[in-house]
N, C-alpha and C positions, 0 to 999 in steps of 0.2 A: 736585485733579487728581487725586492720590495715594490721596484716601480715596475717590474712585470708582472709578481703579482697580483697586480694594484689595477693597470691598463688590460692586463690578456683574461683575467680572473677574474677581476672588478669583486676582488678580496679587498674588505678594513684589514689595515697588516697593524698591529700595534709590536714594537720593539723595547728589546730588554736590554741592557749593558751585561747581565750576571744574573747566573743561578738562582739566587735569592728574589730578583727585584722580575724575574719572568718567574714564579711559582708566585709571589704576589699579583700578578697582572693575570693569571691561569684562578687565581683563584674568586679573585671580582671579576673579569669578567668571561668567565667559560671559554673560549675559543672554541671553533669547531673543529680546529687541526694548528698542530706546533711545528714546527723546524725547531731545534736543538741542536746545537753545533755540541761539539766532546770537549774542546777547549776553552772554560769560559772562568772568570776568578768568581770569588768565596765560592758557589757550590761549582765544582764541573759537568758537563750536561750529562755523564752517567748518573753521578746522586741526584741530577734533580730530574731524570726520568723513574729513580727508583722511588723519588719521592709522589712524581705525582702517581705511581704505579701502586703505593703503598695507600693511601688516600681511596675508599669508595666510591667517592661520589667523579673521581676520575679515573678509577683506576682501566674505561672500555678507552679513554683521551687516545682521538689518532696522533701519532707521534712521530716526523718523520727526520732521522739523525742528517746533520753535517758534519763529516768529517772527513781528513786525512791522518787519521791514527791509524798504523799497521799493526798494533796490536793485539793477538787471536786472540787474548784471553779476555780482551772489552770485547769485542767482535763477538763473541759467545755469548757477554751478560748482557749486551744490546736484544742480542735476537731469543735470548732465556727470559727479555721483560717484558717483549711482545711489542718492539717497533712494528707499525704501519711499513717504512718502507727506508731508507736511506741514501743519500746524494753524496757521492764521492769530489772532496775537496781538491784545490781549486774547482769553481763549477763555470761550464764552458756554457753559452746562452743556449745554442742551438740545441747540447745535449741534456739541457735540464731542461729546456721546452718539451723535450719529444717524450723524458720521464715521468716528467710533472703531470702531463696531460693525460697519461696512463695511472699514477698516481691517484691523481683527481677525479675523474673515471671511478676508481674500484671507492673510493672513502665516500664519494656523493649517495653510492648504494648502502654505505655501514654506518653513516650518521646516524641510525636508527636508537632510540633505547632499547641495550641489551634485559632480556630475561633474566636474572639470575636460577632459575632454576630450571631453563629448558622445558618448557615444558608448551602445548602448541598457544599459538597469536587465536581471536578472536574472528569471530565473521569478518566483522572490519576490517581486518589485516593488522590487527595492533598488541600488544601486550597489554593484555587490559587482568585485572580485578575488579569486582564487585564487593565493592562494604556498605554494607547493613547495618546501619548505629547512631540510636538514639541518643547519643555521647555527642552535643556540634564540637564539643574541645575533644576529645577523644578520635575522633574520623578526620578534624584538619591535623592533630599532632600523628594517623596514620599515611593518611596525601602527604605530608611533607619526611617521611620517614622514606617513602617507598618512590619519592621524585626520580626519576631517573632511572630506576625499572622498571615500573608498570606507570602504567595511564589509571586513574583510578576512579572508581564510577562511583560514585556518593549519592546513598541515598536512607534519609532519619528514619522511615517503617519499615515491615513490613512490605505491605500496597506501593510505595513508589519502588522497593527495594524491584519487585517480581515483574514490575511495567519497566523498569532495566535491564533485567535480564530477557525478557523478552524481545529485549531489540536490538540488544547489543553482544549475546549466549556469549557469555566472559567463559577461560577457560576455570575460573578459580575465584569461589564465591567466598568472603568472609562475615559472618552473622554477629551482631550483638545479642544482646540479651534481652528480656524485656521490650519487646520491641510491641509497640500500638499499633494495631490495626488489624496487622496479620502475624502471628508471632513469629517467632523464630521457628518449631518443630513447624510450621503449615507451611512456613515461608520455601522451607527446606520441601519438604513431600511435596509441594507446586514444581521447584526448579526439578526435581529428578524426574515428575514426571513427564518434562516438555522439552528435557536437554536433549539437542538433535546428535551431540558427543558426549562425553568423558568428562563429567563437570566434575570438580572437586570440592568440595563447601566444609568452612572449618567453621567451628563455634569458638566466640571468643569468653573465656571467663577468668574471674579473678583468680583463679588459681587454675591450675592444668591438669590437677591431682583428680580434678573432680572427673567424676563418671560420667557420661556422655551414657543417654537412656535411654538409647539403640539407633538403629544402623542410619539412619539422615546424614549422620553425621563421618567423615571422615575424620576426623580427628579434635581434639583444642587446640587454640592457641593463648596464649596466658600474659593478658595484660601486665603493660609494661607502660611507663611514661619517662623512661630514658629509650632512646633512639637504639641505640646497640645493644641494650639486654632484648627491646621487643624484637629487633629487626631475626636474631638471634633464635629466639620464641620461635616465631614467622617463618624462617629458614629451615630450621629442627622440626616442625609439625610438618609440613610440609612435603620433606625430605623421606618422613614416618610414613606418610601417608600407602594404603594398598596404591601398585600401579606405579609408585614412585620412577622403579629402576624405568620404564618410558623413560624418563628427561633423561635418563645418562644417554638412552640409545637416542632421543632426540640429535641430542647434543652432539655424539660422536658420526651421523649422517647425515646431519645438517650445516654444522659447524665447522671441523676439524678434518675436512679433505683441503674447505680453505686454509686453513690457517696452517697444517701441511705445507702444500703448497708455497705459502709466503716463508716459513721458516726454512725450507727446503733452495728456495730460491736467494732469500738474504744468509743460508748460509756459505754458501759456492760461490756468492757473485761478492759478497764483504770478504772472503778468507782467501780468494784465490779467484777472484777476479771471473767467474765462469758465469756466464749465462743458463737457463734450465727451462725445459717447458715438458709437457705431459705426454705421453704417447698414449697411443689409440690404443683396443683392447686387442685388435692382432701382432697389434709390436708388443707388450707385456707379455704376452704367450713366452714370447723367444727370448726372452734373459734366463739366461743358464743362472743355476739355486746353488749356487757350487759353494754360500759362503751364504751364511744366515745369523745374524748379530741383535741384539732383540734387549730391550729390557723396560722392567713390569714398573708403574707407576701408581698407587694404592691407595684414597681412603679411607684411612681406620672407623672414622665416627658414623664413613657412609656406607660399611665393609661391601667396596664398590672399587673394583679394580683395574686395568687395560696394560695390554702388552705391544710396544712399539717396535718394530723390526724393521730391521732394514735386510735386502736382499739382492745378492750381485752374481755374475760372474768371478772366480778365484784374480783373473786377471782386471777386468773392474775394480774391485776393489784392490787391487797393489797399484794400478793407479789413477784412484779416486784418494790414494790415504798419500802419495807421493805428491798428489797436487794442493791436493787443499790442508791437508800438515805438515810439509818439507818432511816430510819422514820414509825409507825406503823399506815394506816389511820382510824381513829372513825366512817367517816363516809363517805359519797357517794362525798360533798360536796368536803371533805379532798385528795379523789381518783384525784375527778378533779382536782383540784389544783397542788396537787404533779404531775400526769403526765402531766399538765400544764408544770413543769420544764425539764420535760425530752425534750419532746417534744418541749418546746423552745433552748437548747443545737441542735436537729438534726435542725429546723430550723435557725440555724446562722450558720451549715455547710453548708445550701442547698443557701445562703445569700450569701457567698464567692465562690460558685459554679454559679452563676450567675455573678457576679462580674468579673470572668474569661472572661466572654463573652459578655465586655461589659457593664452588665445591671444593675441598683442600685438600689437592694429593697432597699427603706430608708421606708418603716413603715410598722410596726407589732404589729397585734393585739389578743389578747387571744381571741378564739374565742369561751370559754367553754365548755360546751356538747354541742358535736357539732351533737348528735345525735334532737336537738331542734333547729337549725338554720334550716332554711327553704332556705336559697340562692340559686341558682340554681350554679351551676359551672360544666362546662365540665370536665370530670372523666379520669381523666390520673394513670399510670403506681400506679399497687396493688400489694405489697408484703407483704410474711407473713414471718413470724421469729421465731424458738424455742430456746430458750437458754440452756445449757449446763446443767440448774436447772428445767427447765421441764415449763416452763413461755413458753407461746404463744400469737403471738399479731399481729394485721395488721394494715402496713405503707400504706398511700394512698396521691394521692395527686391531687389536680384537683385544674384548672385554669380558666379563663374569664377575661372580660373585666372589670378595676375601672371605 
């Protein structure tokens, strides 16, 4: 595999003999892609993956699992931890090339920094935040904390900051106090008058409890030189500002469909050796909605929740359960309970996706038979799938306040 990656894909390859050594290499060299074997000494592949996902700087790192393990519980954890894909062992060269080419093409498009708040990109197409701060020590600290989340545009005066805004039109502007040449209020006013799109402007203060003197600023952000504390202050202020729900809608509409497709492919591919494909609009309308099972995911801090549903005919529900879980349901109640296990795996993947954007979905509740649930939520993406065994089903997302 190493020779293939070097020769065919011109990759620089680093090798580790165990999970602990692998984490040390990852931390030191920050690779673009990690291939991770399930069975390793010292730290298993699963524990190594958990360590990667627990790191703020590595949470979005693409990880491809190499596995010969047939444990359904491990499969579910891998999917919920947001693996990019998997390759089954023993590895066949021809099938590896075909499969990895697809993975490689997808990952080349995804190796850009993720924006933890889900807001729009700048007109230049990058995730940018403009910092206008006279304190050079804090400016360096801010850029270091945001590394991997945003490209930070730095300015030390109001005039310099305004010039950068005119050029880049970033969606988020953070302004310090006591700026030379053009003070913070005048700068915010100029930016408001010129912005072509929704721009959020935040004022840095020594204490967030200080009142904002006018409507030029969306919120204040309390300064701190502790990275974790400041990043929390930054993220909390941005989420609480007006229009923050648009950030959730942006994540749901732009990012979750791809995560759903990956989760479905991995769930059925790893657990049942089935290929899946997305169906077109006409075919999706033919899916019978005999059974609809859902799960709520909610963020207590952000007062936001979504519902993930799987919808299919009763015949396809029974077939999916037998194929994926190896269990033959005897009643409608068992259909619901067993489909709930599948939807729980998919929901875990979506939870991981939201965490990449700084949003923790800390509560989950089984919705039972969603056809009986009258709660009104805003409709979101709906993707129809078919498996290589012929089953058809629909995955739907709905969202709203919690």
